[in-house]
N, C-alpha and C positions, 0 to 999 in steps of 0.2 A: 655665564651662569646657565643659559639655556642648553648649551652643548653638554655641560656637566650633568644636568638633569636627564637629558636624552641618554647619555652614556650609562648613568645609574639605572634608568628604566630598562635599557637593553640588557644590562647585567642581571637585573632582577628577573626579567622575562626569561633569559637564558637559564638562570638557576631553577626557576619553576619548571621550565621545559625539561631539564635534565631530571628533576625530581619526579615529575609525572611519568616520564618515559621509563624511568629506572626503578620505581617503587610502587607496589600495589597500594600502599597506604596513602601515598600522594595522590594516586588516581582516585582512590575512594574519597579523599577530601575534595577533589575536583568535582566528583559526582554530587557530593553534598552541596557544593556551591551552585551547581546546575539545578539541583532540587529546589533550593531557595529561590532562585530566579524564576523557575517554572511556576512555583507556588504564587509568587508575587504577580507574574504576568497573567496567570489563569484567573486570579482574583480581580485584576483590573479589567480583563475582558468580560467576565461575568457581570461585574458591577456596571460596566459601560453599556452592555446590551440591555440590561434591566432598566437602567436609567433612560435609555432611548425609548423603550416601550412605555415607561411611565409618562414621559413627556409627550410622545406622539399619540398615545391612546387615552391619556388622562387617568392612569391607574393610580391606586394608592400604593405606597411602598411595599405593603404586604401582599399585594395582588400579583398573580401570574397571568399573563395574557391568555394562555390556553386553559386556564382554570375558571374563566368567566362563564357565566350561564348565558349571557347574551351581549351583543355589541350594537350600539346605535348605527344605523346604516351610514350616516355621515362619517363616522370614524373609520369605516372600511375603505374610504378614499386614500387612507395612508398607504394601503398596499400598492396601488399603481403609482402613487407619488414616490414611494420608497423604491419601487422598481425602476422608475425613471432615473433616480439618483444612482442606483447600483449600475444601471446600464451606462450612464455617462462616466461614472468612476472607472468601470471596467474598460471602456473605450479609451479613456485618457491614460490609464495605467498601462494598457496594452501598447501604447505608442512607444514607451521606453522600456518595456519588459517583454521578453519572449514568454512562451508558455511556462508557467512556474513549475519547478521541480518539487514534488511533495516528499514527505519523509520516507514513505515506503519505497518510492522510486529511487530516492537518493541512496538509501541503504542497500537496495538490490543492485543498482547499476553504477553508482558514482562513489562508492566507498564512503558514504555518509556526508559527502560535500553538498551543502545546500547554500546557494547565494542568499544572503540575508535579505536582499531586495525581494526575492521570490517569497520568502516567509512573510514579509510585510504586506505584499500584494494580496496573498491568500487570506491573511488575517484581517486586513481592512475590508476586503470584499465580503467575507463571512460575517464580520461584525455588522456591516451595513445591512446585509440581507436578513440576519436574525433580528436585528433591532427594528427593522421595518415590519416584522411580523411574518415573513415568508416561512413556509413550513420546512425549515432546515435547522440543523443543530450547530452548536458552536464547537463541537469536538474537533472538527477539522482545523479550526483556528487554534485551539489549545495545543493539539499535537504539532501543528506547523510552527507556532512561535516557540514552543518549548524545544522542539528538535532543532529549529533554525538557530536559536541563540546558542544551544549546545554545540552545534556544528561550527559556528563562528569562533567560539572559544577554543574548540579542538583544533581548528585550522590555524589559529594564531599560535598555538603551542606545538604545531606540526606533529600531531599524534600519529601513531601507526594506524594503518587502515582499519584494522579490527577494533582498536581502541576508540577510534573516531566513530565507527558504527555503533559501538556499545554506548558511547556518550550521547549520541543522537537519540537512540532508543530510550535511554534513561530520561532525557529531557522531555521527549514526547509523552512517554508513559507517566512521568511525574506530573506533567500539566493536566493530563486527563484524570489521573487519580486525585489530584488536588481539587478539581472541579466537582468530582463526585464524592469527595470525602472518603475515598476507598483506596488506600495505598496498595493493598494486595492486588486489587483489580488493575490499578495503574501499572504495577510492576509486570504483571502478566500480559497486559496490553503491549508493553514494550517487547517482551520476549516473543509473543506469538504473532503479533501483527507488524511491528516495526523492524525488529531484528530478525525474526523468522526462525529462531531456535533458542532453546535453553542451553546455555553454555556455562561451565563451571567458572570461567573467567568473568562472566558478566553478572552473576547472581548478586554479589555484594554491592557493586556500584549501582545497579538498577534499583535494588531494594532500598539502598540508602537514599537515593534521589527521590523515590516515591514517598518514603516515610517523611523525609524532610519537607517535601512540597506540601503534603497533606497537613503537617503540623504548621507550616507557614500560613497556609490558607485559613486554617482554624484560628490561628493567632490574629489574623487580620479581620476576623469576624464574618467570613464569607459563609453563606448558607449553602451547604453542599446539595448537589442534585440527588444524592442517594436517598431513596425512600426508606422509611422505617415501616416494616411490615412484619410484625411478629407472627410466627407460624406455630399453631398449637395442634394441628391435626396429626394423627398417626397415619403414616403411609404404609399400607400393607401391600402384599404381592399383587392383588387385583388392581389397586391404584397404580402400581408401577407399570403393569401391562397396559392400562389405559393411557398412561402418560407417554409410553413409547409410541402409541398411535398419535398423540399430540405432536411428538417430535417429527414424525413422518409428515403430518399436515403442515408443520412450520417449515420444513424443508421445501415442500412444494410451494408454499406461499412466498417464501423468501426468493426463490428463483423467479416466481411470477412478478414480484415487486421490482427486482433488478431488470427484468425484461421490459416491464412497463416504462420504467424510467428511460431505458435505452430507446424504446420505441418513440416516445415523445421527443426525446433529445434529438434523435435522428430526423424526425419529421421537421422539427424546428430548424435544424441545420440545413436541410435541403430546401426549406421555404425561402421566399424572397424577403422575409422580414429582415430589416437592418439590425445588426447585432446590438447597437445601443438601445433599440426599442424592444428587444425581446423580454427583458425583465418587466418592462411596463405592461406589455400584453399579458405576461404571466400574472402580474398583480391584478389586472382586470378579471382574469379567469378565476382567481382565488376569492374574489369578493363574494360571489354567491355561496361558495363553500363555507366561508367564514360566517356569513349571515345565517346559514343553516346550523352551524355549530362552531363557536370559537375554539373548540378543542382541536380544530385542524391547524391552528396558527402556531408559529414559532416551533421550538423543538418538541413541545408537548410535556414539559416538566410539570406544570400545574395540572394538566389533564391527567397525567399518570398518577399523581398523588390523589386526585379526586376519584379516579375510576378504581383504584385499588381498594379504596375504603367503602365503596358502595356497590350494590349488585343491581345492574341494569337488567331490563328485559332482553331477551335474545334479539328481538328486532332492533332495539336501540343500540346494542353493542355492534350488530352487523352494520348498521348505517354509519356509525362513527368510524368503524374500521374502514369502510369503503371511502368515506369522505377524506380521512387522513391519508390513506394510500394515494388517492387521486391528488390531494393537495401537495404532498411531498414530491410526487412524480412531476407535477406541473412546475413546482418551484425549481427543481433541479433541471428539468428539461428546458425551461425558459431562461436559464443562465443566472438564476440566483445562486450564490456560492454557499456551500455548507455541506454537512454530512448527513448520513442516515442512521448514525449510531443511536441517538436518543429516540428518533422516530421509530426505529426498529424495536427498542425497548417498549415504547408505548403500544405499538401495533401488536407486539407479541403478548403483552398483558391482555389486550382486548381479545386476541385470538384464543388465548387460554381460557378466558371467561366464556367466549362463544362455544368452545369445545365442551366445557363443563355443562353449560346450560342446554346445549343440544343433546348431550348424553342423558341429562335428567329428563328432558322432554321425551326422548325416545324410549327410555326405560320406565318412565312413570315415577321416578324418585331420584333422590340425591345419590349420585355415583362418585363424584369427585368434589373435594372441598374447593370453593370458588377462589379464595385468596391464593392457595397453593397452586391451583391451576393457572392463575394469572402469572405467578412468579416463574413457574416452569415454562410457560409459553413465552414470557419475556426473555428468558435466557435462550430458549431454543430458536426463536425467530431471529434474535440478534446474532446468534452464531451462523445461521443460514445466510444472513445478509452481510455481516461485518467479518465473521470468522472469530477465532479465538475461543475454543471451548472452555479452557481453564479460566480465561478472563471473565467470561459470563458466569461461570459457576461460582467463582469467588465473589462476584458482584452480589449474587444471591446470598452467599454466606455472610458477607458484610452487612447486608440489609436485614437479614433475619436472625443471624447467630444460631441457626438451626442446622446442625451437622447432618441429621437424618434426612431433611429435605434436600440438602446440598448433595448428598450421595445420589439421590434420585435424579436431581438436576444434571449431575455429571453424566449419568447413563443416557438421559434424554438428549443432551446437547451433543454427545458423541454420535448418537443415531442421526440427528439432524445434520451434523457436520459430514459424516460419511456419505449420506445420501446426496448432499449438495456437491461434494467433491467428485462423486461418481457420475452424477448426471449433468453437472454444470462445470465444476472445476475451478471456479473463481469466486472471490468475495467481491463486494461492490467496488472497492477501491481498485483491486487488480483487474476487474473486468473492464473498467473504464480505460485503464492503461492498455489492456489487450485490444480495445477498439482503436487505439492510436497506433497499433502495430507492434507493441511490446508483448513479450511472452512471460510476464512475471506472474507467479502464483503466490508469492509471499515476499517478505522483506529479506529472505535468505540471499546471501551475497553471490550473485552471478556476474558481477561487474568485472571480475578478473578474467572471466571467460571472454567477455567482449573486448578486453584490452589485448588479449593474446591473438592478434590477427595474423593472417598470412603475410601482410606487408611488414609486420614487425619481426616475424620469425624466419622469413625466407633468406636463403643465400642469394646474394645479388650478382654473382659472377658465374652463371651456369655455363657449362661447356656446350658449344653450338657447332653445327655444321650445315652447309647449304644443301637443300634437298636435291640439287642436280648432281651431287657427288656420287661416285660409285663406292662399292664396299672396300675396294683396295685403298682408295684415298682415305676412307674412314679409318682403316687399320693402321695406316701410316701416321695419321694425325693423333689417334687415340689407341695406343697399345693396351693390351690387357693389364689391369692393375692401375691404370692412370685415373679412371673414373668409372663409376658404375653405370652411368647413363649419359646420353648426349641428346641435346634438344635439336630437332630438325627445324630449319627455318627456310623461308623463301628469300628472294633477292631483296625484299623490303624489310627483312628481319621479323616477319610475322610468323607466329607459331604454326607448325605443321604437324608435329607429333614428337614422340620420344623413342629413341633407339637404344635398347639395352646393349652395352658394350660387349657382353659375353655372346649375345646372339650374332653380332656382326663378325665375331672371330670364330664362328663355327667353320671348321675346316672343310665341310662339305659344300659350302657356298662358293659360287663363282665370284671372284673378286671384281669382275667387270659388271656385275649386276648393279642397278641403281639402289642406293641405300634407302630410298623412299619405300621400297617394298617391305622393309623391316619396321616401318613406323607403327607405333602403337599409341593408344590413348589420344587419338586425333581430336576427339570431341570431349575429352575429360580433362579439366584443368581447374585451377583456383583463381579467385580474384583477390586483390590486396585487402579488401574490407571484410572478407569472411573470417569469423572468429573460430576459435579452436574447436568448439563443439561441431560447427558446420564442416570444418576441415576433416575431422575424424569420420564424420558421416560420409563424405565424398570418398575418402580412402576406403572405407568399408564397402561402399557400393561398387567402386571401380576395381577393387582388389589389386591396387597398384602399390608399388614400393616408393615411387617418386611421382610428383606432379608439378607441372609448370604453373607459375603465377603470372597471369596475363592482365593487361589493361583491356578496356572494352574493344579497342581496335585490334586485339590479339597480339600486341607488342609484348615481348617477354621482358619481365622485370625481375624474375627470380625463380627459384626452385625450392621445393620442400620435400623432405623424405618422411615417410610414415614413422620410421624409427625415432627421428628427432622430435616429431610432434607428440608422439605418445610419451616420450621421456619428459618433455616440458609439461605435459598434462599431469603426469605422476608427481613431478616436483611441486606443482601448484596445489595439487590435492594434499600432499604431505604438509605443505606450509599452512593450508587451511585447517588441517587437523591439529597442527601445533597451536594455531590461534584459538581453536575450539577449546583446548584444555589450558589455555593461558600460558603456554610455554614460550619463553623469550628466545 
């Protein structure tokens, strides 16, 4: 009976696999399934984090931690206590898990493959951090669990590389969109941040997953993070010019925030603090900031709703901005797990209000409408920190339903994005990967470059000759037409150089001369681990037609020709282009 069930299960899975791999409609149905799962998981995470805060801080169900006007000092002890739990959990999980792969890294380098264990580790640590009140957002958990489950499903069905990347992006974007109640924003989060490109083949499945996830979360009664901020102001040309200045300010502030997080994180890493104790110390440092203003706590959802609706003084807005920036930097620097997405939205709204209030003070009157300035700043600073200009523009559109304001937002976020890319080059997520030695600028697939290494592409039977041989012996062993080049080696088979066969057969050369005199490229070679991008660079620099592949002790393991490398590169580019347009 059991064997029969296993066989029927295998046949069913095989049938689904064939359908998904062979039909766009089947793949679309799979994306809808991923959307449902992402909506359910995002709802569970959101409810769990809020329930933790209700229990730990004694909130009412309708309260948001960052929306409180004050907190009793005794309740602030939850921060170091929660930090201690996060530190111990991270230490324990780290014993059986290597550094987790996040969704952007997975899509850029690993073809969308994410170990489910990694997703569970990131999600649980983020949930604990946010639930304890640390100044981090849950968006990292949403994207990780949505993308992780999608990756697991795709791997079980053995999807093609590009299909798996699309499904991972759909799962991550759907979960984020469900949490915000903004399916368009979720879809473009998938395109711009996780997949790294808009592709004709991915539009339908990503959109289907995002819409399904948002509908699922709504059906489950989840309160979305998306603010409701109707815009009534008319934006004229003068307003637009001032808003471009706000975009430039947000770009500079975004780079500053990323640098501050990096500075604190680097100092903590170099310190003698034991890793399990770092979140505990971070919690202690957060206590005075939270006592000064509870708006520094958690993601800032409640605070954003509160601050959009009221107009603070310039001094109050500046102080909250400084406190929230410091709180987020301390939280991330001291090893609380989470993201800066929602913190960037909150900080951007504050910066927009600060900009409008400062202009009014400088000119002696109202120059920019406050709410619209907050919304533009929210989008522009988020783009500077997180990336995704269309993602943030559509977030404003879904919050306001104002196409006129959204047109202005698109202009400003593009200015902010261009400035950050020109002067910094990374978003917060890719910058942290850069600090680990990666060169990822987005979720765009560069994993195939890393897989095409010299060790994979090389010929393993190169022609060799001992360096003590003379030119006559070379000619006898390798006549013209037999090979284009010969590797020169010493008596231990170590690399000495390359001798072009045509050069050795020059009739003007004395056959008794040592062949060593003809050796070229003595210090130019490849290693087996170099990928195709690095290989092409070496060929360009050396202007060589052939290069030897050596181990660290200069033992020869193979040879590569520039012609073959460039042909393989062109083939992979063509395959990527076919994937881009959904051609099978």
